[in-house]
Each structure stands twice: as structure tokens, then as C-alpha cells.
C-alpha positions in Angstrom: -95.9 -34.9 19.4 -99.6 -35.2 18.7 -102.0 -33.0 16.8 -105.6 -32.0 17.2 -108.2 -29.9 15.4 -109.2 -26.5 16.7 -112.2 -24.5 15.6 -110.6 -21.1 16.3 -113.6 -19.0 15.4 -116.6 -19.3 13.1 -115.5 -20.9 9.9 -111.9 -20.9 11.0 -110.1 -24.3 11.5 -106.5 -24.9 12.6 -104.4 -28.0 13.4 -102.5 -27.6 16.7 -99.4 -29.5 17.7 -98.9 -30.5 21.4 -96.6 -32.9 23.3 -97.9 -36.4 23.8 -98.9 -36.8 27.4 -97.7 -39.8 29.5 -100.4 -42.2 30.6 -101.7 -42.2 34.1 -102.6 -45.6 35.8 -105.6 -47.2 34.1 -105.4 -45.1 30.9 -105.1 -46.3 27.3 -103.6 -44.5 24.3 -105.5 -45.0 21.1 -104.0 -44.2 17.7 -106.7 -42.7 15.5 -107.5 -44.4 12.2 -110.6 -42.5 11.1 -112.7 -39.7 12.5 -116.0 -38.8 10.9 -117.2 -35.2 10.7 -120.8 -34.5 11.7 -122.6 -32.4 9.2 -125.1 -31.4 11.9 -123.8 -30.8 15.4 -120.2 -30.0 14.3 -121.3 -27.5 11.7 -123.3 -25.6 14.3 -119.9 -25.1 16.1 -118.2 -24.3 12.8 -120.9 -21.8 11.8 -121.2 -20.3 15.3 -124.9 -21.2 15.8 -124.5 -23.8 18.6 -126.6 -22.8 21.7 -123.7 -23.6 24.0 -121.9 -20.6 22.5 -124.5 -18.2 23.8 -125.9 -19.9 26.9 -125.2 -22.4 29.7 -126.9 -25.7 30.1 -127.8 -26.4 33.7 -127.9 -30.2 34.2 -129.9 -29.8 37.5 -132.7 -27.7 36.2 -132.3 -29.0 32.7 -132.6 -25.5 31.3 -130.4 -23.3 29.2 -129.4 -20.1 31.0 -129.1 -17.3 28.3 -126.6 -14.5 28.5 -123.7 -16.7 29.4 -121.3 -18.9 27.5 -121.0 -22.6 28.3 -118.4 -22.9 25.5 -116.3 -20.3 23.8 -113.8 -20.2 20.9 -111.4 -21.7 20.4 -113.2 -25.1 20.5 -110.8 -28.0 20.9 -111.4 -31.7 20.4 -114.7 -31.6 18.6 -115.8 -34.8 16.9 -117.7 -37.8 18.2 -117.2 -40.6 15.6 -113.7 -41.9 16.1 -112.1 -45.3 15.6 -108.5 -46.3 16.4 -106.1 -48.9 17.6 -105.1 -49.3 21.2 -101.3 -48.9 21.2 -100.5 -48.5 24.9 -102.1 -49.3 28.3 -101.0 -48.2 31.7 -101.7 -50.7 34.4 -104.3 -49.6 36.9 -103.4 -48.6 40.4 -102.7 -51.5 42.8 -105.9 -53.4 43.8 -106.5 -54.0 47.5 -105.4 -57.4 48.7 -107.9 -60.1 48.0 -109.8 -58.1 45.3 -110.5 -60.2 42.2 -109.0 -58.9 39.0 -111.5 -57.9 36.3 -111.0 -58.9 32.7 -109.2 -56.0 31.0 -111.5 -53.7 29.2 -109.1 -53.5 26.1 -105.8 -55.0 25.0 -103.0 -53.5 23.0 -103.9 -54.1 19.3 -107.7 -53.9 19.8 -109.5 -51.6 17.3 -112.0 -49.5 19.2 -114.6 -46.9 18.5 -115.4 -44.0 20.8 -115.4 -40.3 21.3 -112.1 -38.5 21.6 -112.4 -35.8 19.0 -110.4 -35.0 15.8 -106.9 -35.8 17.1 -104.3 -38.3 16.0 -104.3 -40.0 19.4 -106.8 -40.2 22.3 -105.9 -40.8 25.9 -108.9 -42.3 27.7 -109.7 -44.4 30.8 -109.2 -47.9 29.6 -112.4 -48.9 31.4 -114.4 -46.4 29.3 -113.6 -48.5 26.2 -115.1 -51.7 27.6 -117.6 -52.9 25.1 -116.1 -50.7 22.4 -113.9 -53.3 20.7 -114.9 -53.9 17.0 -115.3 -57.5 16.0 -112.3 -59.1 14.4 -112.2 -58.6 10.6 -114.6 -55.7 10.6 -113.6 -52.7 8.4 -112.4 -50.0 10.9 -114.1 -47.4 8.8 -117.5 -48.9 9.9 -116.6 -48.0 13.5 -116.9 -44.3 12.7 -120.6 -44.9 12.2 -121.5 -46.4 15.6 -122.5 -43.2 17.3 -124.4 -41.7 14.4 -126.1 -45.1 13.9 -127.2 -45.0 17.5 -128.8 -41.6 16.9 -130.7 -43.0 13.9 -131.7 -46.2 15.7 -133.0 -44.2 18.7 -135.3 -42.1 16.4 -136.6 -45.3 14.8 -137.3 -46.9 18.1 -139.2 -43.7 19.2 -141.3 -44.1 16.0 -142.4 -47.6 17.1 -142.3 -49.0 13.6 -143.1 -52.5 12.5 -144.6 -54.5 9.6 -147.4 -52.5 8.0 -146.2 -49.2 9.4 -145.7 -46.2 7.1 -143.1 -43.6 7.9 -141.8 -40.5 6.1 -138.2 -39.8 6.9 -137.3 -36.1 6.3 -133.6 -35.6 5.6 -131.5 -38.3 3.9 -128.1 -37.3 5.1 -126.0 -39.9 6.9 -128.3 -40.2 10.0 -131.4 -40.0 7.8 -130.2 -42.8 5.5 -129.2 -44.9 8.5 -132.7 -44.3 9.9 -134.2 -45.3 6.6 -132.3 -48.6 6.6 -133.3 -49.4 10.2 -136.9 -48.6 9.4 -136.8 -50.9 6.4 -135.3 -53.7 8.5 -138.1 -53.2 11.0 -140.6 -53.9 8.2 -141.9 -50.4 7.7 -142.8 -48.8 4.4 -140.5 -45.8 4.0 -141.1 -42.6 2.1 -137.8 -40.7 2.0 -137.7 -37.0 1.6 -134.7 -35.0 0.6 -133.8 -32.2 -1.8 -130.7 -33.8 -3.1 -131.2 -36.4 -5.8 -128.2 -38.6 -4.9 -129.5 -39.0 -1.4 -132.9 -39.9 -2.6 -131.3 -42.5 -4.9 -129.4 -43.9 -1.9 -132.5 -44.1 0.1 -134.2 -46.2 -2.6 -131.1 -48.4 -2.8 -131.4 -49.0 0.9 -135.1 -50.1 0.7 -137.2 -47.0 0.7 -140.4 -47.5 -1.3 -140.6 -43.9 -2.4 -138.1 -40.9 -2.5 -139.7 -37.5 -2.8 -138.3 -34.0 -3.4 -139.6 -31.3 -0.9 -142.3 -29.2 -2.6 -145.6 -27.5 -1.8 -147.3 -30.6 -3.2 -145.4 -33.0 -0.8 -148.2 -33.6 1.7 -150.7 -34.3 -1.1 -148.3 -36.7 -2.8 -147.9 -38.6 0.5 -151.7 -38.7 0.9 -152.0 -40.3 -2.6 -149.3 -42.8 -1.8 -151.0 -43.8 1.4 -154.5 -43.9 -0.1 -155.5 -40.7 1.7 -154.5 -41.7 5.2 -151.1 -40.0 5.5 -148.2 -41.8 7.1 -148.4 -43.2 10.7 -145.2 -41.5 11.7 -142.8 -38.9 10.3 -139.2 -38.7 11.5 -137.6 -35.3 10.9 -133.7 -35.5 10.9 -132.7 -32.5 8.8 -132.9 -29.9 11.6 -134.9 -27.7 9.2 -138.0 -26.0 10.6 -139.8 -26.0 7.3 -139.2 -29.8 7.1 -140.6 -30.1 10.6 -143.7 -28.3 9.5 -144.1 -30.5 6.5 -143.7 -33.5 8.8 -146.7 -32.4 10.7 -148.6 -32.3 7.4 -147.4 -35.7 6.3 -148.9 -37.7 9.1 -152.5 -38.6 9.3 -155.0 -37.9 12.1 -153.5 -38.8 15.5 -150.1 -39.4 13.8 -146.8 -38.8 15.5 -143.8 -36.7 14.5 -140.4 -37.6 15.9 -138.3 -34.4 15.9 -134.7 -35.7 15.9 -132.9 -32.9 14.1 -130.7 -30.4 15.9 -132.7 -27.2 15.3 -131.0 -23.8 15.5 -132.5 -20.4 16.4 -136.2 -19.6 16.3 -138.8 -21.9 14.6 -139.6 -19.9 11.5 -142.0 -21.7 9.2 -143.7 -23.9 11.7 -147.5 -23.3 11.8 -149.0 -25.3 14.7 -152.4 -23.8 14.1 -152.9 -25.8 10.9 -152.5 -29.6 10.4 -150.7 -30.1 13.8 -153.7 -28.7 15.7 -156.5 -30.1 13.5 -155.1 -33.6 13.2 -154.1 -33.9 16.9 -150.5 -34.6 15.9 -148.2 -35.8 18.7 -144.7 -34.3 18.6 -141.9 -36.2 20.4 -138.2 -35.2 20.6 -135.5 -37.9 20.1 -131.9 -37.2 21.3 -129.0 -39.6 21.9 -128.7 -38.7 25.6 -131.4 -41.3 26.4 -133.7 -43.9 24.9 -137.4 -43.5 24.3 -139.5 -43.4 27.5 -141.3 -46.7 27.1 -138.1 -48.6 26.5 -136.0 -47.4 29.4 -136.4 -50.5 31.5 -134.8 -52.6 28.8 -132.8 -50.3 26.4 -129.8 -48.2 27.2 -127.5 -46.1 25.0 -124.8 -48.8 25.2 -127.4 -51.3 23.9 -128.3 -48.9 21.0 -124.6 -48.7 20.1 -124.0 -52.4 20.3 -127.0 -53.0 18.1 -125.4 -50.8 15.5 -122.1 -52.7 15.8 -124.0 -56.0 15.3 -125.8 -54.7 12.2 -122.5 -53.4 10.8 -120.7 -56.7 11.4 -123.5 -58.7 9.9 -123.5 -56.7 6.7 -127.1 -55.3 7.3 -125.7 -51.8 7.2 -123.1 -50.9 4.6 -122.3 -47.6 6.3 -118.8 -47.2 4.8 -120.4 -46.8 1.4 -121.8 -43.5 2.6 -118.3 -42.0 2.7 -117.9 -39.5 -0.2 -114.7 -37.7 0.8 -111.6 -38.4 2.8 -109.2 -35.8 4.0 -106.0 -35.8 6.1 -106.1 -33.8 9.4 -103.9 -31.2 7.7 -106.6 -30.6 5.2 -109.5 -30.5 7.7 -110.3 -26.9 6.9 -111.2 -28.0 3.3 -113.4 -30.8 4.7 -115.5 -28.4 6.8 -115.7 -25.9 4.0 -117.0 -28.6 1.7 -119.7 -29.6 4.1 -120.6 -26.0 4.7 -120.8 -24.8 1.1 -121.4 -27.9 -1.1 -123.8 -30.4 0.7 -125.0 -31.6 -2.7 -121.6 -33.3 -3.3 -120.7 -34.4 0.2 -122.4 -37.0 2.3 -120.1 -38.5 5.0 -116.7 -36.7 5.2 -114.0 -38.6 7.1 -110.6 -37.6 8.4 -108.1 -40.3 7.8 -105.0 -40.6 9.9 -101.8 -42.2 8.7 
């Protein structure tokens, strides 16, 4: 038997038993070790605010079509930050005579990261795990940060930071903190913004020069820190519209705002007739489905992810230190409730599988 997590309805989580399925040719079975819970995208499903619950995404027109459901409750297999051990591989179907054999994508015993949702075992095409093997000796828990790390790195690349750059990073949750660390490693001066003191302290520990609490005086404080200029770039990762508005106030004339949060509903609190208009602010979206436009001839999402793995392996990112709570799959409902109701005490929440 195997088990998986089901979001049965808004704020209702269950653990479902199902028979283990036999492998088909070319598939691998991965025993889950850790699975990180996203405090952004997953909570939109848990709370019932995700746009896929009320509309359909058309990949051809790249438009949401309202009035229909792309997804509906129950939602099975949510989760995108898994790490586990390969325990079984089914040989691929027979190759045509004379075809050269490729090196296997994975081997039994490899520890891999990937996306197979909150379940105690994943069955995937073995080839899909090529390039997903963690370096020997690396803490498996670090593997649960590869995907969120890639989201953060993509936003930092979109911001085009380097030595001498100034950046305000709004939201110091897991992805915001990872973005802060990448920005520091790129040589930028970082002003971290978050309403939770523990997160501001973590940002300072990871190299931010300043950590500010959101307030009506925030833009003025940033002007004083930057000798009146404002920051070159603001990266908004909280998904809060008020923070997005403050990001447009934080940058100087001809500055850029990278909107990388997962915003829900209508944009209450954003006033584009003010600093955004008068300072000619550029607004760019960053999303993990692709890399920034100017980098597409050289960067890919797999390269983003491998870069995160390299930084984790080299000790440049101590991502496991961001884990504040660990739960078993049986107690997953408590994990979601914690993230939903007590964000002050929770940062990265992880499901641990025995």
C-alpha cells in the first residue's frame, strides 16, 4: 500500500491509502524522504483561491477562460518539492537492433529531487529524473529546496543584479530569503522587507544590509538609505498587492519592479497613477515556467535548477536551516493549518516520511 495527501475541500486535508502500482517499462519507483509544503501556491489550493479552481488555462491562447473549472476538489498529489531514494527501476522496452544504449538516467539507491506530490512513493518515467540526482554526501533535506530555489534565482536573474546594484526584496518567506541570498552572492546591496521580525533577522544573517518593517514611511526610509535615489530594482515575492504598490514606490526613476509573487483576486491597493506613472517604472513578471527573455538563448529551467543544486552542495545556500517544523504525512492537516493561521512561527514546513 502507499499513501498520498488529498485536499478534499477548502481547509480540509485527508491522507488516502491506495495499492502500490506495478512499474511499467522505463519507470522508476522513488521512496519519498522529504516533501516541502509551499506556503504560496499550495495555500491557494488549501484556501480555495487558486485561479485553476474557477477557470481553465488554455495553453494555446495563453488565456484563462472564466466560468469553467480546470481543477476541482478533491485535489490529489499537490506538492512540488520532493526528494527521495530510487528503490526500483523497470527496464525500458527493448531497443531496436543496433541502437546504442544510453547511460541510465538513475540507478537504484540514487537520492533524487523532483515533483511527485505529497505521497510516500512516486512512480515516474526514469528518464524524467535524469539530472536530478543529488551529489553524494549532500543532505537529502536540501533537495526539497531545488524547485523553490529556482523560482528565487529566476527572479534575481530577471532583476539583472550585480556589484553596485541596490535591490529591495519584498517578502522574506522561503523564496524571498533564497532570493536575498542569491542577490547578495551577485554583489547587490539588499534591503529586505517583511513584517515578521524573525524573517528580517534571517535576511540580515544571510547578507542583507538592511531589513525593514512595512510601514507608511517605508519608501522614505529606502530613499534615505539610498541617498535619495531609491533602489534600482524591487523584487516582490509576497504575493501581496499592497507590497506590490510599495515596490513601485521603492524604486527610483526608470527603476524596475519584478513581480514574482502569486497574486490572488483583484489588485486592491495598487495605485498606478502615482509613483509608477510619474517615475516611469517598468513592471516585469517572473514565473518558473520560463527564464527571463534576454537569457533564453543560454539559460533554461534545468540550468536554473542545477545552479541551485550546485550552490547547495557548495554550502553557499544553507537552505535546510530554514526548516522550522517537520510533520509526518499523517499529521499533514496540522501542517497546513499552521501555515494558514500562524505564519509568524512557521517558515519552511516539511513532511518527513519514515
